[in-house]
N, C-alpha and C positions, 0 to 999 in steps of 0.2 A: 535962286536955283536950290532944289533940294535933292538930298541923295535919292529919296523916294522916287522923284521923278526920273532921274537918271536911271534907277532900276528899272522902271517902267519902260523906258525907252529901249534898254537892252533886251527886255522881255518881247517889246514887239519885233524887235529885229530877229530874235531867234525863234519866236512862234509865228511870225508872218502875218499877223493881224491884231487889231486892236482887241477884238473879243477873246482871242486866245491868250494874249498878254493879260487881259483883265482878270481871267480865270487863275492864272499864275500867280499874280501879285495880290490876288484877293480884293479887287475893286470892281465897280460897275463899269462897263463900257463907257458911261458917261463920264465918270470920274477920269478914266484914262484920257479920253479926249480934252478933258479940261486940263490935265497935266500938260500934255503936249501943246496944247495952245499957250499955256503959261510959259513954257520954254521957249516957243517961238516968239512971243512978245519980248522975252527977257534978252534973247539974242538978236531981236529984231531982223529975224531971216525965217523963211519958210524951211521946214525941215523935211516935209514930205511932198511927193507928187500925188495930187489928190485926182489926177484926171482919169484914172481907172475905177475898176469897182470897189477896191478898197487901197487905202493909202500906202504908199511905199516911200522908202526914205530916198531922198534926192541927194546930190553930192554934198551939199551943206550939212544933211542929217547923217551922212555917212562919216563925215569928220567929227561931228559931235559925239557920235557913236563910239569912233575910237577913243576919243578923249575921255567919255564918260566910263568906258571899260577901264581905262588906265586910273581913273580917280577911284573907282570903286574898288580896283584890286589893292591900291595903296591903302584905302581905308580899312577894307577887310584884314589886309596883312597886319595892321596894327594889333588886332586881337590876337592873331596867330602868334606873332612876336611876344606878346605879353604873356599868353597862356595857350601854347599850341593845341593842348587836348580839347579846348573849349571852342576852337575855331571851327565855325560852319557846323557846329553840332558835333564835331569831331568825327566827321564821315569822309572818308576819302574813295572817290569813284575812280577806279583804275582799268584802264583798257589793257588787256594782255593777248598777244598772238598765241594761239593754241600750243605751238612748239614750246614756247617759254614756260608754260604751265607744268610741264615735266622737266624737272632739273632744279635750277636753283631758287626759282621764284618762291615755292612754298616755305623753303626754310629762311629766304630773306623776310618774307612776311612774318614768319614766326619771331624773328629777330626784332621787327618792326613793333609787334604786338607787345613784346617783353618791354621794349622801350617806352610805349605809349599804350598802357593798358586799356585806357577808354576808348581808344580808336576803333572806329567801324570801318572796315575795307568792303568796298562793294566791287566784285570783279565783272567786268564785260568783256567776254571773248569775241574776237574777230580778226580779219587779215589786216595787215599793215595799212592797205590803201584805203580801209574803210575806218580805222581807228584815228588816223591823223586828222581828218577833217572834224571828227568829233571832239578832239581836243581844242581845234580852232573855234568851234562854235559853242564852246563851253559845256557840252554834255558830258565830257569827261575831265577831270582834273589833270589826269596825266595817263600816258600810254606806254607799255613796253613794246616796242616794235623794231623791225628792221630798218637800216639806214636808208632815210628818204632818197630816191633817185633825182632829186631836185634841190635847189637852193632853200633852206630853211626859212620861212617867212620872217621878217622883223619882228621882234617881240617874242619870239620862240627860240628853243633850244633842243637839240637832239645830243645826248652825250652817251657814248658806247660803254657798255659794261661786259659784253661777251662776244665771241666769235662762233659761228656755226658753220663749219665745213659742209660741202655737198657731197653726196655720195650717190654712186649708182646701186640700186636696190633690187635684187633679183629674188626669186623663190628661194627657200632655205636650201633646197638640194642642189643649187647652182653652185660651182666654184667661184670664189672672189676674183680669181685671176681669168675668168672667162667673161669678163665685163664685155668685152668687144662682141663676143658671141651673143650676148643677150641683144645688143645694138642690132644684130644682123638677122636674129631669127624670132625675136619676140616682139609683140605689139609694145608700144611705148605709151605708157599711162601717165600722160602729162598733167601737171598742176597748171591751172588757169595761167595762160601766157601774158593776160592782160594784168596780173597781179605782179607785186614787185619781184617776190621769189620767181615766178614762172618766167618774168621777163629777163631776168639774169640767166636763166638755164637756156632760155631760147637764144640770147645772144651769144652764148658760151658755143651753143651747138652751131649756129649759123657761122661764126667766126672760123670754126674748124671744119666746115662743109660736111657736118654729120647730119644725116637725113634719116631718122629711124624709121622703120615700117610701121603701117597702121596705127596712126596716133588715137587713142581715147583721151579726152580732155575732161578734167573734173575740178571742181572748184574748192577741194579741200585736200590738203596734204594728208590728213587722216584717212580719206576715201583713197588716195593713191597707195598707201601702204595697205589698206584693206584688200584692194583688188590684188595687188602684188602677191599677198600671202597665200591667197586661194589659186595662184598660178594662171592668172588672166594676162600677165605681161611684166614688164619691168617699169621702175620709175626712178625718178631722181628726187632727193629730198636733203634738206639741211638737217643736221643734228647737232645738239649740244653734247657735252660728255656723257651726260647721264642717259640721254635718249639713245646715243650711239651705242651703249652697252645693252640697252634693252633691244635694240634694233638687231644686234648681233646674234641674239637669241632667237630670233623670228626669221631673220633674212641672211641672204648672201649681200655683203656689202662691200664696195670697193670705192676708193677715191675717185672724184670726177676731175680729171684734167691734171696736168703737171706744168706749172704749179697749180695745186689744188683750187678749185673755185670755192670761195667762201663769202659769207655775209656777215656783217656785224649787227648785233642787236643792241638797242640802247633804250634810254628814257626820253620821251618827247613830252614837253610841258611849255607853258607860258612862262616868259622869263620873270615876270612879276605875278605870284599867285600867293594867295593867303595860306596855302597849305604847303608851301615849300619846305617847311620844317620837317613834314612826313615824307615828301618825296625825297629830300636830300638824304634822310636817313635810310630810306628804302634803297636808293642808288649806292649808298656806301656798303649796305649789307649784301647786295649784288656783285658789286665789284669784288668784295672779300670772297664771297662763295665761289666766283668764278676765277679768282686770282688774276684779274684781267689786269694789264699793264698798260 
């Protein structure tokens, strides 16, 4: 069994076909097929269901895939432990929710860069429920996202570093104490209720029997704020400390609920990952910036 064959197996699982995997690992499709045949002979088990148009991993193949990912993570981790800045080319692909990009994240990244001058950080922005699967399928090394509303899968961890309370956000000329008037008289510009943050707000309002008039639903918190700013309605959004100060310059803001509804933001990653030296340093920098206990 070779590490190269295991990497090819992982590539097949992630890319969905032998041909796409061949391109990723710089082999011919025939060479990929030979590698997989060699694995099957070595394990004396079929790893693929070949009844369809293209082979798909069967139960045995999925088991081998899980073990292959663990073996490769341990192997790649050796280099990271010996020389973190040379690990995987010194590139960290980090998912970040848009609200986190304003606030502690830029300063924490500056701390990380000072500690590891050769490190390159590639940022991929997205909402939490899109970023988490990208960590799990290996397209992201880690992600800064809100607390998952489900049990974290085995082999992964989510660690909080900040809290973002939710606020009722109205046009700037509205008085903060008039939040109830906003609910009664202005359209509610809702963040997608299928997203994690949107589902939290929806649950909060339903539990209190609040039914705002004329709902407009959008898939971006920044879009919510843009529509509120021009007077098209009111919204509900979470703010970290830095974003809250900026929001108060543009909007009327008042806490949502008593006790105030809030979400935690944290780092989501695989427990065993060759870049944990980087993500660990980033996490500690974020905790320091946010003074999170």
